[in-house]
N, C-alpha and C positions, 0 to 999 in steps of 0.2 A: 468888669463893671456890673453893678447891680441893676437889673432891669426892673424899673418901676412900672406898675400898671396904671392905666388911666382911671380916674375916679368914676364911680357910678353916679348917675344922675341923682340929685338930692331927693327927688320924689320917688324914684325907683328903689333906692338903696334900702330903705326900711322894710320893703316888701320881701327882700331876699331871705330873711330869716324864716318867714312863714313858708316860702317856697322850698327851702331846704328840707322841711319836714316831710315832703313827698317827692322832691326831686333834688337829691344831693348834687353838689358840683361834680363829683367823680362817680361815674357809672362803670362798673366792671361786669365781666361776662356773667358772673353768678347772679347778677341783679336783673338780668333781662326778663326772666319769667315774671318777677314782681312788677317790672315796668310795663308789662302788657296788660295788667289789670285795668278794668274800666270803672272802678269805684272810687277814683281819686276826686280831687276838687274840680276837675273839668271832664265830667262824664260825656260820652258821645251823645249828640242830640238824637232824639227820636224823630221818626217821620213826621209826627204831628208838629214838633218844634220846627223842623225844616220847612214845613208848609207855610209857616208865618201867617197863620190865620186865613189860609186859603189863597195867599199870594202866589204860592208855587204848587205845582203838581209834582209829587215825589214818586219816583219809580226806581226799583232795583232790578237790574238785569245781569245776566252772565253772558259773555260774548266770547267768541273764539280767542284762545290764547295763542302763544307762539307755537310753531310746529312741534308736535309731540308733547306739549305741555297742557296742564289743566286750563279750563275756561277762566276768564278774568271777570271778577265782579265789578260792575259800575253802579254808581248811585247818581241818578239824574234828577235835577231840579229845574223845572221850566216854568216861566211865568204863565199864569193862567189867563192874563188879559192881553197877551201879545197877539196881534193880528197879522203879523208878517214874520218871516224867519229872522231870528235874533242872533247876534254874535254869541259864540260859545267860549266859555272859559273851561279849559280842560285842566283840572287841578290834581296835583300829586301830593299826598300827605307826607309829613315829617315823621320823625321817630328814630333818627340815628341809624337807619337801615335795619333796625332790629325790632321795632315796635310801631304801634299806630294802626289806624284803619282809614278807610275811605270816608268815614264820618268825622275825621279830624281836620279842622282848619278850613272848612268849606266857606268860601268868600261870599256869603249871602248878602253882605253889605254892598258889594259891587253889583251883584245881581239885582238887588232892589233899586239901586240908584240908576242903573243903566239898562234894565230889562234884559238881562243876560240869561242864557241857558248855562247851567253849571253841570259839568260831568266830572265826577270824582272817581278815580280808579283805585282799586285795591290790588296791591301787588304782593307776591310772596316775599317773606321776610328772611333775612340772614339771622343766624348762621345756618339754619336748616336749608335755606335756599340761597346759596352764594351767587355772586355775579356769574353769568349775566341774567339770572332769573328776574330780579326786580325790574331792571330797565327794559327787558324784552316784554314783560307783562305790560308795562306802561306804554310801550310802543304799540303793542297789539291793541290795547284799548283805544289809543289815538286813531289807529287805522279804522276800527269799527266806527268810531265817532264821526270821522270825516266822511265815511261812506254812507252813514245813516243820518247825517245831519238834518235833512229835511224831515225825516220821520220823527225826530225829537224836537222839532220846532226851531232848529238851528240853521245857521248859514255856514256852509262848508268853506266859503271864501273868507270868513272872518272868525278864525279860531285863534284863541290866545292861550298859550301854555303858562301855567303858574304853579308854584310850589314853594314851600318854606323848609329850611334846614335840609334834611336828607331829601325831602321832596323838591327843594330848590336845585340840589345837585342832580337829581333824576330829571328834572325839567330841562336843565342845560344839556344833559346827556341825550334826552329824547330829541331836542332841537338838532343836535349834531347827527344823530341817527337819521332823522327825517331829511336833512340836507344830503347826507352821504348815500342814502338809499333812494333818493328822489321820491320821498314819501310826502305826506301832507305838509304843506308849507304854511306854518302859522304866521300871523301878522305881527305877533309880539310875544315876548316871554318875560314873565315877572318872576324874578329870582330873589326871594326874601331870605336873608341870612343863609345863603346856600352853602352846602357842604360839598366842596369841590376838589380838595387836594388830599390824597391819602398820605402824602409825605409828612404832614403834621409837624412841620419844623419852622414855621414862620415866627417872627418876633411876637405877634399877638398870641400865638399858641403857647409860647413860653410865659408870656406875661400873665395869662389868665389861669395858669396851672393851680388847681386847688380852690379856685374861687368862682363866684358867679354861677352860670348855668352851662353845662356841657364843656368841661375843661379838656385839657390835652389828653389825659388818661381816658376820659370818656370817648374822645375822638379815636384813640387807638382801639378801644373796644369795638366801636362801630365799624371802622375800616377793617379791623382784623376779622370781624364776623363776615364781612362781605367778601374779602379778598384772601383770607388765610395768610399763608406764608409769603404770598406775593406782595403784600402790603409794603409800600415804600421801596419796592424793587424797581428794576429797569423796565419791566415788561407789562406794566399796568395799562389797561386799555383806557382811552379817553372816554369810552362809553360807560366806564365804571367811575372814573375820576376825571371830569371834564377839564381840570387844570392841566392835564397831561396832553391835551390836544395841541398838535403843532400848528394847526390852521384854524383860526376863529373867524375867517371871512365867510360871507354868504349866509349869515345867521339872521333870524328875525331881530328887529329892534328890541333892546333889553332894558328893563328897569331892574336895577340891582340896589338893594339896601341892606345895611348891616349896622350893628351897634359898634361904637368905638371900644367898648369894654367886653369884647367877646372873642373867642378863639378864632372865628372865621374872618375877622376883620381884614387881615392883610391878604389872604388868598382871594377874597371877594374884590378888594380894590385892584389887585393885580389882574383879575379876570376882566374887569371893566376896562382897564388900561390896554389890555391886549386886544379887546374888541375894537377899541379906537385905533390902535396901531395897525389892525387888519383892514381898516377902512369902514368899519361898521358903526352902528348907532347904539349908544348905551347912555342911560341916565343913572348916575350913581349918587346915593345918599349914605353918609356915615353919620349915624345918630349919636350925638355926644353923650356919653355916659350910659348908653343902652347896653344891657346884657342880652344874651341870646334869648330870642322869643319874647322880649319885654312887652311888646304891644299886645300880645295875646294873653299874657299872664297878668298884666297890670293895665287893662284897657282904659282906665279912667285917668291915667297920668297925662300931663300935657304933651310930653314927648311921644307917647303912644298915639294920641289924637293927631299930632302933626304927621307922624309916619303914615297913618291910615289915609289922611287927607292927601298926602303927596302921591300915593299910589292911585287914588281915585282920579286926581287931576291928570296924571299921566294916561290913564285909561281913556278918559274923556278926549284928550288930544289924539290918542292913537285911533279912536273910533270916529272922531269928528262929530261927537255928539255933545 
């Protein structure tokens, strides 16, 4: 049977041709170096831009990394007008495990609306630094953030984990690590189109081969860089690929969203279902016709605005604000 793919949203589809010029659907290992360049259409924001006209104080720190490993860089944005400790969003950037930095995807729109402290972590990238380096860096940054919350204007009892794409997968993995190590307990986790399953064999992975953003071959590239020959095998850690976890109970409430026209759709839907089956809390959105990362690349589209609004509403409910 021929597997047809779902259509792209009619407002998003015309933008894909322009996106292909700098981000082709298929990413291979030899393209990683070029993918790490910062001179594309979405350059990382400067400290001045992150400050939003004085709305935030921006600080860069390096904090202790995992045992025996280098220090971990953090980028901290805190509201300048806050008079009491504010909730913290601990955010982990995307980039397929092989690219990106802690200046990518910082949710300042959430921070502005809800007076949040944002802490963005920079982790070592694969293939130079395979698993467990990335997730252990992210966990080390979370430990420091929880221990020094008051120092950065934050509330250690109101930490939210967040990330998109590879960062979404790492966010889910950090939530698992924190549960299993009795570490900092977040009050929520925001998983935006998360990269969760190294097996890369769902119907949506096959449907989107060669089209859209981050297809099945790209996914093989990212997981292969992180896991090497272990990718797809029997012994992959859930802290590398959270879909491998046997037990999804005892996790923070989750917001999970994904496009219907992207590789990660089915693994993300399955992850939400398994949280419910384990007695947990998850809110799931599958955005019709959305390709991977659509809301960041085409922010003016109606679907993108809806996706952003849904996340903000969930955060308001979570925080009771």
